[in-house]
N, C-alpha and C positions, 0 to 999 in steps of 0.2 A: 343274816346266817350264810354260810357259807357257800359256794358252789360245788355240788358233791360230783358233779364231772367234768370240774375242772382240772386238768391234768397235771399244775404244778410246775411246771417246767420240764417236767421228762422229757427226755427227748429219744421219738420212736423209729424204728425202722419198720415198713412199706411192703412185702414182698405184688411185684406184678401190679404197682401202683402207677402206671405208665397211659390206663384207662381204665373203662369199667366202673366197677366195685373198689377198685384199689386205690384208685383215683378218688373217690367221693370219700373212701377213708380217710387218706393222708387231708383232704383239704379238711374234713371233719376235727381229725386231730389237731393241725394248726389253728383251728379257731377255735379249740377249745384251750387252751393253753401247752400246747405241745413247745419245748424250748423247741424241738428242730425237729424237722422230719425228713428221714432219709429215703427218700423216693425210687424205688429200686423196679427195676424193667430189665428184661432182656434186648430188648432196643431201647438204645443209648437217647435218641433221639425222641422216644416219650417220654421218658425220666425226666429227660432236660424241658419239656414243654413245662409237663405237672408241674415240676419245681417252678419255671417261672411263673406260673401262675400264683403258685402260694408267696412265692415272694414277693409280687406285685399285689397284695394283701395286705403285705407289710407284715406277714411271718417268716422266720426262716426254714429253708429247705436246702438238701442238698443233694443231686441228683447221681445214685450209683447205679452203675451196669453189672448184671448177675447172673447165669444162671445157675437156681436155686437145686438144677439139679447136680453139679459140679460143686463138692465142698471148699476144692481151693478156689472157685471164684467168690462163694461166698464170705468165707475168710476174707479176701482182698476187698471186696463192699464193705464188710464191716469194719475193715481198718480205716478207710478212707473215709465213711461215715462218724466213728469216734474220734479223729481227726479232727474233722470241720465241727462236732456236734460235741462231742465231749460223752460219757456213759451211754449206752443206749440199756434203758429200762424197759422198754413197749416194745412188743415185736409183734407185728401181723401177718401171719402165716396166709398172704389170698393167694399167690399164684398158683396156679392150678390150669383143670382141664385137661389137655393131651399133650403138653409140652409148647413151647414157644412159637412154633410154627406151623400147628394141625389144628385144624379145626373140628371142633366136636360136632357128633354129628349120631345119628342110630347106625352102628354098625350089624352086622349078619347077628346071627344067634350066634352061642357063645361057641358050641360044636364046630362052627363052620369057620371061625375064627384060626389061626396060628399062634403058636406060643411067642414067635417073634413080634408079635402085635402088643402083646401084655406090657410089657417093658416100659414106654414108652407114657402111661398112666400113673404105675407106680413110680418112675424116676421122678416127676414131679411132682405128684400130689402126697406120696408118703416119703422116699430119699428127701427131696427139697426141703418138707418142712422138718426133720430128723436132720439134716446139715442145719437149717438155720438156727433151731435150738441147740444143736450141738455147740454152735459158734458163740450162739445170745447168751447162755443159761451162767457162765463162769463169771462175767460180768454184773448181771443180775443176784447170784451168788454171794458177791464181793460186795456188792452196795445193797444188801440186806432188804431188795424190793423187786419187786416185778410184774410185767404179765404180760403174758402171750396168749395172742389170741388166735384161731384156726380156723379158716372156712373150710368147711366141707360141704357136703351134699345129701339131697335127702335121698338119693340113688346110693349112698352107702348106708344111712340107714333104716330105709324100709325096704329097697332093692328098686333095680329096673330094669325093666326087658330089655335084652339087644345093648346093655352097655354093662355087663356082667365084671368087665376089668377094672372099668371105670370105677364101679360101684364099692369092689374089694379094696381097690387103693384108695377111695374116699374112707371105708369104714376102717381100715388100717389105720388111718390117721388118726382117726374118733380115736381109737384104741390107746394111740400114741399119746395122745391128750390126756388120757387119764393114769398112765401112769407116771407123766412128769408132774399132775396137778400131786401128786401121793410122794414123789422123791424132793417136791421143790417148795412145797406148799411152809416147810418150817423154814425157811430161807424169806417169809415174807413174798412168795412168788404163787400166783394162780396161772391157770392154766385150761380156758376153757375152748369150748368149739362153736361156731354159727354154722348150722345146716342150712342150707340155700336149694331154693328150685330153680324156676327160669327165671333168668332175668330179662328185661325187654332189651333188644338190641339199640343201639345207638341209633336213631333215625331226624329227619325232622317232622314236623307237624303231618305236611303231605303225606309223608311215608308211613306216618305211622296210621293213618286214618285210612290208606291203603290194607296197611297192615292187619287192623285191626278186624276189617270187613271181611277177611278170608274166610272163607270155610274152615279151613285147618285150625286157623287161629284163633277161632271161635270156638270149634272142637277141645283144643287144648285147655282154656280157659274155664271149659264146664266142669272142670276137674278143680278148678279153685273156689273155693269159699267166698273170698274177696276176687272179683273177677277180673283181674288186672294181672300181670307179668313183675317183677319183684322190679325195685328203680336202686340205683347206688347209694341214695341217702336211706335207704331202705336197712341196707346193710352196715351203712357208715355208721348208723343210731345206736347198732346194738354193738358195734366195734369201741366205740367210743364209752358205752356202760359198762363192757366189759372192762378196760384200760384204765377206769376212773373207779377215785375209793367209795364209788355207789356200791359196786362189788366185792368188796373186800373181803367179806366172808361167803366169797361163792368159788368154788374151783373145782375140776373137773366134769361140768357138766357143758348137754348139749344145748345148744337153743336152737330148735326151729324158727328162720323167719322164710317164712312161705306160701304169704298169702292163704293160708286153711288147705295146702295141696295135701297133707298128711299130719295128725294131731301126733302128740307126745301124752303120756301118759304122768 
């Protein structure tokens, strides 16, 4: 019996893959039959480190620097990846949050923010997804096959107080995913989204024990049916499924991967 999760030598481009969930996705795709993985990050050193990890496991990878919010930068990165690997038919839009140099966190109430603060969320979470799809889709159409997986957020699906601009940008990306699904399906291309909640930050076992013991974390975890935050492999497993032939009759959908933080009907 064939492995439905084997990617059959297709080449992948994973944005924001220099750390966290993106790193996990890049590893997972390489381990399941991707011909090569383009490891994108805003910081080239991070991309190089993850590409080296994949190469050390015996798989092919190439690091590519790009700011997904800049179309020309994305085009140059795809050109580099295509020259090194061949046609790209798997795209995972993982880069997100508040931009490459910003830390996410609860901001003031929306009416206490200023318009100039909102753009950084849209530039990465929406413009970045649109830029990558705009560059990747012509090759997928030419190849008559493709998978686009976009990481969105439960903030965009159900709303989150003090994250209004972020939620709006992620909701916009989810709507874009559905439009591309309708445009591209006749060319053998699917477009789906993964809606995330909070991922556990990278830390040592000792740090994790202290982290989990804090009252703030315990209060947060009380909102999760599965009493833990997400891990990179949780996201990577769903990304692999949506990139594989196992999902060939699924498009335009958003899958919550959130430990039961919220439910979908």
